[in-house]
C-alpha positions as CSV (number, residue, x, y, z in Angstrom):
1,X,12.7,18.0,-4.8
2,X,13.5,16.5,-1.1
3,X,12.8,13.0,0.1
4,X,9.6,14.4,2.1
5,X,8.2,15.9,-1.1
6,X,8.8,12.9,-2.7
7,X,7.1,10.5,-0.2
8,X,4.2,13.1,0.3
9,X,3.6,12.8,-3.4
10,X,3.9,8.8,-3.7
11,X,1.3,8.3,-0.9
12,X,-1.7,10.2,-2.8
13,X,-4.1,7.0,-2.4
14,X,-3.3,3.3,-1.5
15,X,-5.0,0.1,-0.9
16,X,-3.6,-3.6,-0.2
17,X,-5.0,-6.8,-1.2
18,X,-3.8,-9.7,0.9
19,X,-4.4,-13.1,-0.8
20,X,-2.3,-16.0,0.6
21,X,1.6,-16.0,-0.2
22,X,0.7,-13.0,-2.4
23,X,0.1,-9.4,-1.6
24,X,-1.3,-6.5,-3.9
25,X,-0.5,-3.0,-3.6
26,X,-2.8,-0.5,-5.6
27,X,-1.1,2.9,-5.5
28,X,-2.2,6.1,-7.3
29,X,0.9,8.3,-8.0
30,X,1.8,11.6,-9.5
31,X,3.8,12.3,-12.6
32,X,6.1,15.4,-12.5
33,X,3.4,17.1,-14.3
34,X,1.2,16.4,-11.1
35,X,-0.8,14.1,-13.1
36,X,-1.9,10.5,-11.9
37,X,-1.4,7.2,-12.8
38,X,-2.1,3.9,-11.0
39,X,0.9,1.1,-10.2
40,X,-0.1,-2.4,-9.3
41,X,2.2,-4.4,-7.5
42,X,2.3,-8.0,-6.9
43,X,4.5,-9.2,-4.2
44,X,5.2,-12.8,-3.7
45,X,6.7,-14.5,-0.4
46,X,9.3,-17.1,-1.1
47,X,11.2,-19.6,1.4
48,X,14.9,-20.5,1.0
49,X,16.3,-24.2,2.1
50,X,17.6,-22.3,5.4
51,X,14.2,-21.1,6.5
52,X,14.7,-17.6,5.7
53,X,12.4,-15.8,2.8
54,X,12.2,-13.0,0.4
55,X,9.9,-11.3,-1.7
56,X,9.7,-11.0,-5.5
57,X,7.8,-8.1,-7.0
58,X,6.4,-7.3,-10.0
59,X,4.8,-4.0,-11.2
60,X,2.3,-2.6,-13.8
61,X,2.2,1.2,-14.4
62,X,-1.5,2.0,-15.8
63,X,-1.9,5.7,-17.2
64,X,-5.4,7.3,-17.4
65,X,-5.6,6.9,-21.1
66,X,-5.8,3.1,-20.8
67,X,-8.1,3.1,-18.2
68,X,-11.0,2.1,-19.9
69,X,-9.3,-0.4,-22.0
70,X,-8.0,-2.1,-19.8
71,X,-11.4,-2.1,-17.4
72,X,-13.2,-3.4,-20.4
73,X,-10.5,-6.3,-21.1
74,X,-10.0,-7.2,-17.3
75,X,-13.9,-7.1,-16.9
76,X,-14.3,-9.5,-20.4
77,X,-11.7,-11.9,-19.2
78,X,-12.7,-12.2,-15.4
79,X,-16.3,-12.5,-16.6
80,X,-15.1,-15.5,-18.9
81,X,-13.1,-17.3,-16.4
82,X,-16.1,-17.3,-13.9
83,X,-18.8,-18.3,-16.4
84,X,-16.3,-21.1,-17.4
85,X,-15.0,-22.6,-14.4
86,X,-17.4,-20.6,-11.8
87,X,-16.1,-19.1,-8.3
88,X,-15.0,-22.0,-6.4
89,X,-11.0,-22.1,-6.3
90,X,-10.1,-25.5,-7.8
91,X,-6.9,-26.3,-5.2
92,X,-9.6,-25.7,-2.5
93,X,-11.8,-28.2,-4.1
94,X,-8.9,-30.7,-4.5
95,X,-7.8,-30.2,-1.1
96,X,-11.3,-31.1,0.5
97,X,-11.1,-34.2,-2.2
98,X,-7.9,-35.3,-0.9
99,X,-8.5,-35.0,2.8
100,X,-11.9,-36.9,2.6
101,X,-10.2,-39.8,0.5
102,X,-7.3,-39.9,3.0
103,X,-9.1,-39.5,6.3
104,X,-7.9,-42.3,8.8
105,X,-10.1,-43.9,11.8
106,X,-9.2,-44.0,15.2
107,X,-7.1,-47.6,14.5
108,X,-5.0,-45.6,11.6
109,X,-6.6,-47.5,9.1
110,X,-7.3,-45.7,5.7
111,X,-10.9,-44.9,5.2
112,X,-12.4,-45.0,1.6
113,X,-9.1,-45.7,-0.2
114,X,-9.7,-48.7,-2.4
115,X,-6.8,-51.5,-2.8
116,X,-7.4,-50.7,-6.7
117,X,-6.0,-46.9,-6.1
118,X,-2.6,-48.4,-5.1
119,X,0.3,-49.6,-7.6
120,X,2.0,-53.0,-6.6
121,X,5.5,-52.1,-7.1
122,X,8.5,-54.6,-6.6
123,X,11.7,-53.2,-5.4
124,X,13.4,-55.6,-8.0
125,X,11.7,-53.6,-10.8
126,X,13.8,-50.3,-10.1
């Protein structure tokens, strides 16, 4: 099969979900027998010390015979997480709390931070 024929088969249907440093690709592909299956690819961006970056990818192949079971378990797991922890993203809540706690006034003094939160450290102890 030519490269052009293969590319046409691979581009049956696709959707992309961008989520911060992660991107999820949902692609419908065809088997050699011209049946369809789903690939889900997670691509995560990483930065090297020199500022250059690279991506790590993980892929799941999901076939029609597994759709019902996969959907059922995925729905059960997502419902469990949302029921237990709600829809708010915890890391965002902690970011808000951190910003409130360490906001500074115009003269540069910390606001809302009590002295009890700091530890008295002597460099002789180190």
